[in-house]
VOBA-1610 file (N, C-alpha, C; in pm, whole numbers, padded with zeros to 5 digits, always signed):
BEGIN
Met-10963+10308-06889Met-10936+10165-06902Met-10809+10140-06984Ile-10795+10215-07094Ile-10677+10202-07179Ile-10551+10241-07101Ala-10564+10349-07020Ala-10450+10395-06940Ala-10411+10289-06837Leu-10509+10225-06775Leu-10480+10120-06677Leu-10410+10002-06743Tyr-10453+09967-06863Tyr-10388+09857-06936Tyr-10245+09893-06971Ala-10223+10019-07011Ala-10088+10064-07044Ala-09998+10060-06921Ile-10053+10104-06807Ile-09976+10100-06681Ile-09941+09956-06645Phe-10037+09865-06661Phe-10013+09723-06632Phe-09901+09669-06721Arg-09904+09703-06850Arg-09800+09658-06943Arg-09664+09714-06901Ile-09660+09841-06862Ile-09535+09904-06820Ile-09477+09834-06697Val-09565+09803-06600Val-09519+09734-06478Val-09461+09598-06511Val-09531+09521-06595Val-09483+09387-06632Val-09351+09396-06707Ile-09342+09488-06803Ile-09218+09505-06880Ile-09102+09539-06788Asn-09125+09630-06693Asn-09019+09668-06600Asn-08973+09551-06514Leu-09069+09472-06466Leu-09033+09358-06381Leu-08953+09254-06459Val-08992+09232-06584Val-08925+09129-06666Val-08786+09174-06710Leu-08773+09301-06749Leu-08649+09347-06812Leu-08550+09412-06716Ser-08586+09428-06589Ser-08497+09499-06497Ser-08404+09408-06419Gly-08419+09277-06436Gly-08340+09184-06355Gly-08191+09197-06373Asp-08144+09205-06500Asp-08000+09211-06522Asp-07941+09343-06469Asn-08017+09453-06482Asn-07970+09579-06426Asn-07954+09570-06274Ala-08052+09505-06209Ala-08047+09491-06064Ala-07928+09407-06019Val-07893+09306-06098Val-07776+09223-06064Val-07649+09306-06065Val-07633+09393-06166Val-07515+09479-06172Val-07509+09570-06050Ile-07622+09632-06016Ile-07626+09723-05901Ile-07589+09648-05773Gly-07650+09532-05752Gly-07622+09456-05631Gly-07478+09412-05621Leu-07422+09367-05734Leu-07284+09318-05734Leu-07185+09433-05717Ala-07217+09549-05774Ala-07125+09662-05765Ala-07126+09727-05628Ala-07241+09721-05558Ala-07256+09800-05435Ala-07255+09718-05307His-07260+09585-05313His-07284+09508-05192His-07169+09514-05092Arg-07046+09543-05138Arg-06933+09548-05044Arg-06927+09678-04965Leu-07003+09778-05007Leu-07000+09907-04937Leu-07075+09898-04805Pro-07037+09981-04707Pro-07117+09992-04583Pro-07260+10031-04619Leu-07356+09995-04532Leu-07498+10011-04564Leu-07533+10153-04608Arg-07482+10254-04537Arg-07516+10392-04571Arg-07461+10429-04709Gln-07333+10394-04735Gln-07274+10424-04865Gln-07342+10345-04976Arg-07383+10222-04943Arg-07451+10140-05044Arg-07581+10206-05087Arg-07658+10257-04990Arg-07784+10324-05023Arg-07760+10449-05106Ile-07655+10525-05070Ile-07622+10646-05147Ile-07583+10609-05289Ala-07499+10506-05303Ala-07453+10464-05437Ala-07570+10419-05523Ile-07660+10339-05465Ile-07774+10288-05541Ile-07870+10402-05577Phe-07896+10493-05480Phe-07987+10604-05508Phe-07928+10699-05611Thr-07800+10734-05593Thr-07736+10827-05687Thr-07729+10766-05827Gly-07684+10641-05833Gly-07677+10574-05963Gly-07813+10564-06028Gly-07917+10534-05947Gly-08052+10523-06002Gly-08107+10656-06050Ala-08082+10763-05973Ala-08133+10895-06011Ala-08071+10943-06142Val-07940+10930-06153Val-07874+10972-06278Val-07916+10881-06393Ala-07939+10752-06362Ala-07980+10659-06466Ala-08117+10696-06523Val-08205+10756-06442Val-08334+10802-06494Val-08312+10904-06605Leu-08220+10999-06581Leu-08188+11099-06683Leu-08130+11033-06807Leu-08041+10934-06785Leu-07983+10863-06899Leu-08091+10793-06981Arg-08190+10736-06912Arg-08295+10664-06983Arg-08384+10758-07062Ile-08405+10879-07010Ile-08482+10978-07086Ile-08408+11011-07217Val-08276+11030-07206Val-08196+11057-07325Val-08200+10937-07420Leu-08189+10817-07363Leu-08194+10696-07445Leu-08327+10682-07517Thr-08437+10719-07448Thr-08568+10707-07510Thr-08578+10795-07633Ala-08520+10915-07623Ala-08526+11009-07735Ala-08437+10964-07851Thr-08334+10887-07822Thr-08236+10852-07926Thr-08231+10701-07954Ala-08320+10624-07892Ala-08312+10478-07904Ala-08318+10430-08048Ala-08413+10485-08124Ala-08427+10442-08264Ala-08300+10469-08343Leu-08239+10584-08318Leu-08115+10618-08388Leu-08000+10528-08345Leu-07991+10503-08213Leu-07882+10421-08161Leu-07887+10279-08217Leu-08010+10226-08233Leu-08023+10089-08282Leu-07979+10076-08427Gln-07971+10188-08499Gln-07929+10184-08638Gln-07777+10183-08653Ile-07706+10211-08546Ile-07559+10217-08552Ile-07503+10076-08542Thr-07455+10025-08653Thr-07400+09890-08656Thr-07275+09882-08568Gly-07271+09780-08486Gly-07154+09758-08400Gly-07167+09815-08260Leu-07269+09900-08236Leu-07282+09963-08105Leu-07317+09859-07997Gln-07412+09771-08029Gln-07447+09666-07934Gln-07330+09572-07911Phe-07253+09545-08016Phe-07137+09456-08004Phe-07036+09513-07906Val-07007+09643-07920Val-06914+09709-07827Val-06971+09710-07686Gly-07102+09737-07674Gly-07165+09736-07543Gly-07158+09599-07477Gly-07176+09493-07558Gly-07166+09358-07504Gly-07027+09327-07453Met-06925+09369-07528Met-06787+09350-07483Met-06760+09426-07353Leu-06819+09545-07342Leu-06803+09625-07220Leu-06865+09555-07100Leu-06981+09493-07120Leu-07046+09420-07010Leu-06961+09299-06967Ile-06902+09230-07063Ile-06815+09117-07029Ile-06696+09165-06948Trp-06640+09279-06985Trp-06530+09336-06907Trp-06576+09373-06765Ile-06698+09428-06752Ile-06751+09463-06621Ile-06766+09338-06534Ala-06814+09229-06593Ala-06826+09103-06518Ala-06690+09057-06469Phe-06591+09064-06556Phe-06454+09025-06521Phe-06400+09114-06409Lys-06423+09243-06419Lys-06373+09340-06323Lys-06440+09324-06186Leu-06571+09301-06186Leu-06643+09285-06059Leu-06597+09160-05985Leu-06565+09054-06058Leu-06513+08933-05992Leu-06374+08959-05935Lys-06297+09044-05998Lys-06165+09081-05944Lys-06183+09144-05806Glu-06280+09236-05795Glu-06304+09301-05667Glu-06356+09201-05563Glu-06435+09104-05608Glu-06485+09000-05516Glu-06368+08920-05459Glu-06278+08879-05546Glu-06165+08797-05501Glu-06073+08877-05410Glu-06054+09006-05440Glu-05970+09089-05353Glu-06032+09103-05216Ser-06163+09117-05208Ser-06228+09131-05078Ser-06219+09003-04997Lys-06219+08887-05065Lys-06205+08760-04993Lys-06065+08745-04936Glu-05967+08803-05006Glu-05829+08794-04960Glu-05794+08902-04859Gly-05895+08986-04826Gly-05869+09092-04728Gly-05806+09214-04788Val-05801+09224-04921Val-05744+09341-04986Val-05856+09441-05010Arg-05835+09565-04971Arg-05937+09666-04989Arg-05944+09707-05136Ser-06063+09695-05198Ser-06077+09734-05336Ser-06066+09886-05348Ala-05994+09932-05451Ala-05962+10073-05464Ala-06076+10163-05510Gly-06173+10168-05536Gly-06266+10268-05588Gly-06371+10308-05492Gly-06424+10219-05411Gly-06527+10254-05316Gly-06656+10295-05382Met-06723+10392-05316Met-06856+10432-05358Met-06856+10495-05497Arg-06756+10580-05526Arg-06752+10646-05656Arg-06740+10543-05769Glu-06653+10444-05752Glu-06637+10343-05856Glu-06763+10260-05871Ala-06832+10231-05759Ala-06957+10156-05766Ala-07062+10233-05847Ile-07072+10366-05822Ile-07168+10449-05895Ile-07136+10450-06044Ile-07007+10465-06078Ile-06967+10467-06220Ile-07000+10335-06287Thr-06971+10223-06217Thr-07003+10091-06272Thr-07152+10076-06297Ile-07233+10120-06200Ile-07380+10113-06213Ile-07427+10193-06334Leu-07375+10314-06349Leu-07419+10402-06458Leu-07380+10345-06595Val-07254+10301-06606Val-07209+10248-06736Val-07288+10125-06775Ala-07304+10032-06681Ala-07376+09908-06711Ala-07523+09936-06740Asp-07585+10026-06663Asp-07726+10056-06686Asp-07745+10121-06823Phe-07652+10207-06860Phe-07660+10272-06992Phe-07653+10168-07103Val-07563+10071-07088Val-07546+09969-07191Val-07666+09875-07197Met-07722+09841-07081Met-07824+09736-07074Met-07967+09787-07084Ser-07988+09916-07092Ser-08123+09970-07077Ser-08201+09982-07206Thr-08141+09954-07321Thr-08211+09976-07447Thr-08340+09897-07456Asp-08337+09768-07418Asp-08458+09686-07428Asp-08567+09739-07336Asn-08528+09779-07214Asn-08626+09832-07118Asn-08688+09961-07170Val-08602+10050-07221Val-08651+10179-07270Val-08746+10161-07386Leu-08710+10075-07482Leu-08796+10053-07598Leu-08929+09990-07557Gly-08924+09896-07459Gly-09047+09833-07412Gly-09140+09933-07346Val-09085+10019-07260Val-09166+10120-07192Val-09221+10221-07292Ala-09137+10262-07388Ala-09182+10358-07490Ala-09298+10302-07572Ala-09288+10174-07607Ala-09396+10111-07685Ala-09523+10099-07602Ala-09509+10061-07475Ala-09626+10043-07389Ala-09695+10175-07357Ser-09620+10286-07357Ser-09679+10416-07325Ser-09764+10470-07439Gly-09743+10418-07560Gly-09823+10460-07674Gly-09809+10607-07709Gly-09693+10665-07678Gly-09671+10806-07710Gly-09720+10902-07604Asp-09780+10852-07497Asp-09827+10938-07388Asp-09709+10976-07300Leu-09674+11105-07296Leu-09557+11151-07223Leu-09568+11120-07074Arg-09688+11134-07018Arg-09706+11107-06874Arg-09680+10961-06842Leu-09731+10872-06927Leu-09707+10729-06906Leu-09560+10695-06926Leu-09497+10762-07023Leu-09356+10736-07049Leu-09271+10775-06929Val-09293+10894-06874Val-09217+10939-06756Val-09246+10847-06638Phe-09374+10810-06620Phe-09411+10716-06513Phe-09334+10585-06529Gly-09328+10534-06651Gly-09260+10407-06675Gly-09111+10415-06648Leu-09048+10525-06689Leu-08904+10539-06666Leu-08871+10550-06517Ile-08950+10630-06445Ile-08927+10645-06301Ile-08953+10513-06229Met-09061+10445-06269Met-09093+10317-06206Met-08986+10213-06234Ser-08932+10213-06356Ser-08829+10115-06389Ser-08708+10131-06297Met-08669+10255-06270Met-08554+10276-06183Met-08586+10247-06037Ala-08712+10273-05995Ala-08752+10238-05858Ala-08743+10087-05838Ile-08789+10012-05938Ile-08782+09865-05931Ile-08637+09819-05932Val-08556+09879-06019Val-08415+09840-06029Val-08342+09868-05898Met-08368+09985-05836Met-08300+10018-05710Met-08343+09925-05598Trp-08473+09893-05592Trp-08521+09801-05489Trp-08464+09661-05510Met-08469+09613-05633Met-08414+09481-05662Met-08263+09478-05642Gly-08195+09589-05677Gly-08050+09596-05657Gly-08013+09586-05511Ser-08089+09654-05424Ser-08064+09645-05280Ser-08085+09503-05230Leu-08188+09437-05282Leu-08216+09299-05242Leu-08104+09206-05286Val-08058+09224-05410Val-07948+09141-05461Val-07821+09162-05378Ala-07794+09289-05340Ala-07676+09319-05259Ala-07682+09246-05124Glu-07799+09246-05062Glu-07815+09175-04935Glu-07793+09026-04952Leu-07847+08969-05058Leu-07833+08825-05082Leu-07686+08787-05107Ile-07615+08872-05185Ile-07474+08842-05214Ile-07391+08850-05086Asn-07424+08942-04998Asn-07353+08951-04870Asn-07374+08826-04785Arg-07490+08763-04798Arg-07518+08641-04721Arg-07462+08517-04789Phe-07469+08514-04920Phe-07426+08395-04995Phe-07321+08439-05098Trp-07191+08422-05065Trp-07083+08474-05148Trp-07085+08418-05290Trp-07131+08294-05306Trp-07129+08231-05437Trp-07224+08298-05537Leu-07319+08377-05486Leu-07409+08449-05576Leu-07335+08555-05658Ser-07216+08597-05609Ser-07139+08693-05688Ser-07097+08632-05822Tyr-07068+08501-05821Tyr-07033+08433-05946Tyr-07156+08419-06036Val-07272+08393-05975Val-07395+08385-06053Val-07424+08521-06116Gly-07407+08628-06037Gly-07431+08763-06089Gly-07338+08798-06202Ala-07208+08766-06186Ala-07111+08793-06293Ala-07146+08713-06418Ala-07193+08589-06399Ala-07232+08506-06514Ala-07352+08568-06586Val-07449+08622-06511Val-07565+08687-06573Val-07521+08807-06657Ile-07427+08886-06603Ile-07378+09004-06675Ile-07304+08960-06802Ala-07217+08858-06789Ala-07142+08809-06905Ala-07236+08752-07010Trp-07340+08678-06968Trp-07438+08622-07061Trp-07510+08734-07136Thr-07552+08837-07063Thr-07621+08950-07126Thr-07531+09017-07228Gly-07403+09035-07193Gly-07308+09095-07287Gly-07288+09011-07411Ala-07275+08879-07392Ala-07255+08790-07507Ala-07376+08793-07601Met-07498+08790-07545Met-07618+08793-07629Met-07632+08927-07701Met-07591+09036-07637Met-07592+09166-07705Met-07500+09163-07826Met-07384+09100-07812Met-07290+09091-07923Met-07350+09012-08039Phe-07415+08900-08008Phe-07471+08817-08115Phe-07594+08879-08179Asp-07662+08970-08109Asp-07781+09035-08164Asp-07748+09159-08247Asp-07622+09201-08246Asp-07585+09320-08320Asp-07588+09294-08471Arg-07627+09396-08547Arg-07633+09380-08693Arg-07496+09348-08752Phe-07390+09393-08687Phe-07255+09363-08735Phe-07232+09212-08744Val-07293+09137-08651Val-07280+08991-08649Val-07387+08926-08735Thr-07513+08966-08717Thr-07623+08899-08786Thr-07615+08913-08938Glu-07563+09026-08986Glu-07553+09046-09130Glu-07437+08970-09192Arg-07340+08930-09108Arg-07221+08860-09161Arg-07222+08711-09128Ala-07311+08669-09041Ala-07317+08528-09001Ala-07462+08480-09009Glu-07510+08460-09131Glu-07648+08415-09150Glu-07670+08275-09094Trp-07562+08199-09079Trp-07572+08064-09025Trp-07594+08065-08873Leu-07579+08181-08812Leu-07587+08190-08666Leu-07733+08184-08621Ser-07780+08062-08594Ser-07917+08045-08546Ser-07927+08086-08399Arg-08049+08091-08349Arg-08069+08132-08209Arg-08005+08031-08114Trp-08016+07903-08147Trp-07959+07801-08058Trp-07807+07807-08057Val-07748+07835-08173Val-07602+07850-08178Val-07559+07971-08096Ala-07637+08079-08103Ala-07606+08198-08025Ala-07614+08168-07875Tyr-07719+08095-07835Tyr-07734+08058-07693Tyr-07616+07972-07646Leu-07580+07873-07728Leu-07470+07784-07692Leu-07339+07862-07683Ser-07315+07950-07780Ser-07193+08030-07780Ser-07189+08124-07659Ala-07304+08183-07627Ala-07311+08272-07510Ala-07283+08195-07382Ala-07333+08071-07375Ala-07307+07989-07257Ala-07158+07958-07243Val-07093+07926-07354Val-06949+07898-07352Val-06872+08023-07308Ile-06909+08139-07364Ile-06842+08263-07326Ile-06862+08293-07178Thr-06983+08273-07128Thr-07015+08300-06987Thr-06931+08213-06894Ile-06925+08083-06923Ile-06846+07991-06840Ile-06698+08026-06848Ala-06651+08057-06971Ala-06509+08089-06989Ala-06470+08217-06914Val-06556+08318-06919Val-06524+08446-06852Val-06519+08428-06701Thr-06619+08362-06643Thr-06620+08344-06497Thr-06506+08254-06450Ala-06479+08147-06526Ala-06370+08057-06488Ala-06234+08127-06500Phe-06215+08200-06610Phe-06088+08270-06629Phe-06071+08380-06524Ala-06180+08451-06492Ala-06172+08556-06390Ala-06133+08497-06255His-06192+08382-06221His-06158+08316-06094His-06011+08276-06094Trp-05964+08216-06203Trp-05822+08175-06210Trp-05730+08296-06208Phe-05762+08397-06286Phe-05674+08513-06302Phe-05662+08592-06172His-05773+08607-06100His-05774+08693-05982His-05745+08619-05851Arg-05758+08486-05851Arg-05740+08413-05726Arg-05635+08303-05735Met-05648+08217-05834Met-05558+08102-05844Met-05419+08144-05894Arg-05415+08233-05995Arg-05287+08273-06053Arg-05193+08339-05951Pro-05242+08433-05868Pro-05150+08494-05770Pro-05094+08393-05671Ser-05177+08292-05631Ser-05127+08193-05535Ser-05018+08105-05598Arg-05032+08078-05728Arg-04927+07998-05795Arg-04801+08077-05810Glu-04816+08207-05843Glu-04697+08291-05858Glu-04627+08312-05724Gly-04708+08314-05616Gly-04648+08332-05484Gly-04573+08209-05441
//
């Protein structure tokens, strides 16, 4: 009975915390042909399982490193900016330069940065049971790969979802920055609502600037 409850908690945690990872996968891979998209998602997911095992072993140590989340948040904001660049190039008929390899690298980097909350949640729900922990990690990536494929299909049908996806990534990055001890220890006035408002401003600014920089600016210069 206890094991079933732990499994239920792991499933719920994975469903709740895997959404942002799935958005990155879908946005990074949706422009690839179907066969390459499946390979990119499967390869990225398989390697990400290994990364999550490493993260689980070192999560407590990593969380003690002041500034690590802040740097990770900035990296996610850059990924959001970069993915919108590729979106705009594809709309203009310009072939994006990286293909499947670049999509896999983007998936791995983003998943590594964004997986701390998922890993800690699964580790806590497993209660120290190695079998439950491995089950949770594998299941989390199965859910992420399935959701990523679904997001990729939706973005291919509705182009504007690419902007929603980039906004989700930028929002996640901004909140990671505000949750880092480097910020919280130096800005005691930073309440949760101020952090939310600031993250919203950053999200809107990043997506708007990316759209202008990658689409509007070249047309004006031309």
